[in-house]
N, C-alpha and C positions, 0 to 999 in steps of 0.2 A: 156394185162396184162397180158398175163400171163408168157411172157419172162419176161417181168418188175420184175414181182414177183419172179423168179427166179433168177434172175440177183440180185434182195435185202437181199434173204436169203442165197446166196455165198458173199457177201459183207456183210455179220453178220456174219456170220462164219468166213471170215475173218479178221473184225475188232478184233472177238473172240482169233483169234490164234498172229493174232500183238498185244492187250493188255498182255497175256498173253507170248508172244516169249519174249517183253518188260522185264516181268518177269524173264525167262530167262537167257535172255542178259547181267541182273542187276547181277544177281544172281554169274552170272561165273567168272564176270569183280570181284565180291568182294570176292572172292574164289582165285583167281590171286593176288588181290591187298594182302589180307590176310596172304596168302601163296609169299608174292614178286617175285613172278613167272618172274617181267619184269625182275629183277636183274639177276636171279638164269640162265635165257633165256641168256641176254648178256654177263653175266660169261662162259656161256658151249661154245655160240659162241666163245667168247676170247679164251678160251680153243683149241679150234680146230684150229683157225686163225693161234695162237701164238705155240703153239705146238713145244718145243725145248728149249734147252740151250743156253741163251748168257755167258755163262762161264762156267765150270767143275762144279761148285756149284751153280749155279743158271740159275731156269730155265727166257728163257723171255715173260713169261704174269706174271713175279713176279714181274720182273724190269719193265713191263710199267703200273700193277695198283701201283707201290709205285711213279713213274713221275708228280710229282706234277702239272701238269697240269688235271691228272685223280686223283687225289686227292682233285685237289680243286671241281673238280664233285660229289665225293664219302661224304658218313655224316661216319666219324673219320677216323683214321690211319688204321685201320681193313676192315671199310664198303666198301660196291661195289656201285658203281652206278649203276644207272638203264637207262641212255640214254648216250652214249658219239657222239658226233658230228664226221661225216666222217673226216671234215679235222683235227678236233684234230686227231684222229688216225696216222693220215698221216706224221703229226710233229712230235705226242709225237714218233713215231717206229722209224723216221729218227733220230733223237736228241740221241736216245738209241743206236743206231747203232755207229753215228760216233761219241758217248761219248765214246765207249770202246775199247780202246788203243789209240795211237795215229798216226794216219794211216791218208791218205789227204785226201782219195778220198771213194765213196761211195762202189768203188768197191772193195777195198782195204780191206774199214773198215768191207764188208759183207763176203770176206775173213779170216779173222781175226777171226772170229766166229769160237766158236769148234767143232772139230771131221769134217766129209765131209756131201757134201749135202745130201747123202742117209741115214747115222745117227743119220744126224742133221736136221728136219725140216722144221724150221726155214727159214734155213741156206743155203736149196736149193730152198725155196719160194722166200726169197728176192733175190739170187744169179736171181733167174729167173726172179723178177720186173726190177732191175739195168739192165740187159742184154738187156730187153726188149725196157726201156730208155733211152739207152748209158747211164747211168750212169750221167744223171742231174737231181739234186734234186730236181726243181720244179715238172718236169712229174714225177718222182717217189714217188713223196707226191700222188697227182692224182693218181695213178697207185695203189698203197695201199688204196685210200678211194672206189677207185673202187669198189677190189676186198673184203674191208670190209662188201663192202657192197650188195656184192653176199653172203657173207657166213652168213647177217642177210635174205637173203632175205629166203635162204634153214631153218635157225633157226626161222623165222615165219611160214613158212610150219610146222617143229615140232610142234609148237605148236597151231598152226591150228587140224591141227590129235588129241593131245590131249585137245582141246577143246570141241573136234565133242563128243568126250568116255563125257567128261566130261557132256555137254551140251545136250546127251542124260538122261545119271542118275537123272538132273535138272528134266530138262523135266519130266521125269516117276516121281518124285517124285512133281513134281504142277500140274499133271495131276489127276494123282489120289487121292492126297489128297485135291483136288478140286472137282473133280469127272467130268472133262472137256468132257465128252462124243459129240462126231460128230454128231452121227445120233441122240441121244436123244435132243441137241441143232439143227438139221437140221429142225428137226419135229414140234420142238418149234420154230421154225422162221415163217416156214410155213401155222403152223395154227394163225399166232399173226402177221394182219397189226401193229398194235403199237407198236409191238417190232424191226421188220422188220423198220419202219420210226425212229424207237431211234438211231440202231444200225448207218442204212445209216446216220444219223446226228449227231453221234458220228465219226462217219469212216472221214466227213468230219473237225472233227474238229480237229480230232489224220493227219490229212493232214497239217492243218492250222498249231496246237504248232510245227510240224516238219518244215514244211519251215522257220518258222522264228527261229527255236532253229538253224537252219544250217545258216541263215542268219547270227545271232548271233557269232557264231563260225566263222565264214570269218570273222567276223570283230574284233573276238579277238578270233584271236588263241590261246593256253593254251603253255605255261611256258614249255618246253623240262626239262632247265637246275636243277632248285630249284626243287627235287623235293621230297616229303616224305614218305613214307612209310604207317607211319603206320595214316596219315593224309588222305592218297588216300583209305588205307584200311576203312576208316571209315566213307569215304565218298562216297566211293559205296556201306557201308551196309546201309546205309542211302538210300543211291536209290536203292537198291532191295528191299527193306522193301516199301517202297513207292509204286516204281512197282506193286507188288503183290499186296495191297490193290488198287490202281487203277485198276487191273486189275479184280478181284472179284467184286469192285463197282461199275463199265462199264455195267459185264455180268449181276450183280442184279438190275439197274437198269433198262434195259431194261426187266425184268419179267421171262428172261433166269435162268433155275434149276441149282443152282451149291452148290455142297455142296452132304454131303450122306444122310443126316437129308428126313426120310420119305420112300425113296428108296427103300428098300425091305418092300414086303408085305407079303412072305412067301409063296405064290402060282406062284411062275416066270414058266415060261415054261423052257427049254432047248435050244431052241428058243431065246428065247430075253434074258436069261443070256448071250448066243454067240453073237447075236445083240452088247449087253453092251459092250464086249469084245471086239468088232470089234470094236467098234467106241472110245474107251478107246484108240487103240494098234491107229487108224489114228492120233488120237490127239495130244499123244507124238509123232510121228514121226514129225508131222507138227509143234508143237512148240519148238518141238528140230531146228528146219530151222534158226529158230533169228528173229530176229525184223526186221532188212535189209530187207529181202527175203518176207515176209507178205508189209511191206511198199510197194514195185516195184509192188504187185500182187492190193494188194488194189490203188491202183495209176492208175491204168491202167482199173480194175473194174471201178471207179469213170467215168476216160475220156468217158471208153462206155456207160455206165448208162448216163453222158453229153451227149453224142453224138444225146444217143437213142431219150431224151427227146427236142434236137432243132429239130431234125428229124421230129418228130411226130409237135411238133409246126407248122413246113411249110408246113405240109402235111395240116393241120386242115383251117391254111390262106388260100392256095390255095381254098378250098373248100370254 
């Protein structure tokens, strides 16, 4: 039983980190939505991808955003879309290049761009893509799409690194504000069979709900074309509030100490204060890992627990 109790303590801790990780992830998404980072990230990627001039007095990226197919994805003439399908990027770039003058072929159209491939970056890039595809229009569009996807993958890496920093800050605010102390929580779980049972039951409910949500998302994929930044920001803000309220409610329902009320007694030893600081630091790092990480860990722990029960039942039957 000692092994099962220890596993249940770990499941309880992971469940706490999961629910606060959900709140942390929701807050990060809300911040990104309010700052419209989705659109800003796409714009930064396009500025790098299409750096250079279409004409001596016009940048290529401006012509791209002014194209009707891109304008149809934007909010207003000066707005910037938050998502552009790769196939649209290929079609628009081909249309811009071939419409620039009266040349008959893609190769000639690219060569008609101002400057040299060294001085005009977009001319060098498109010239390389035309040479790679032999001037075939369909192959050129496909290669542009592939290159665009590679640029967006790199841009996603920028966002992930930025989100890691933001996540650490948000995690620190959540953990310190709610007093999510790893050592204190583990001690409470170890001392209370009721708390462990409640957290194991909650863990099962969370995993069941997560599976249901995943199945629903597969059945009803989110639309990427019609995107309203304000509505998305409001939606993510509500999700962040709900996730934080759920995190504190779930933890308190198990009888675990959350919050700072009554913690300071005035006669704490240096070792106790040091233990508290260590517990908070562990929780800050843990919560910053985000909900997806703790979902995976929780699933594995619950599988081990279920397997253990089956093996114990089989042994009892044999006896």
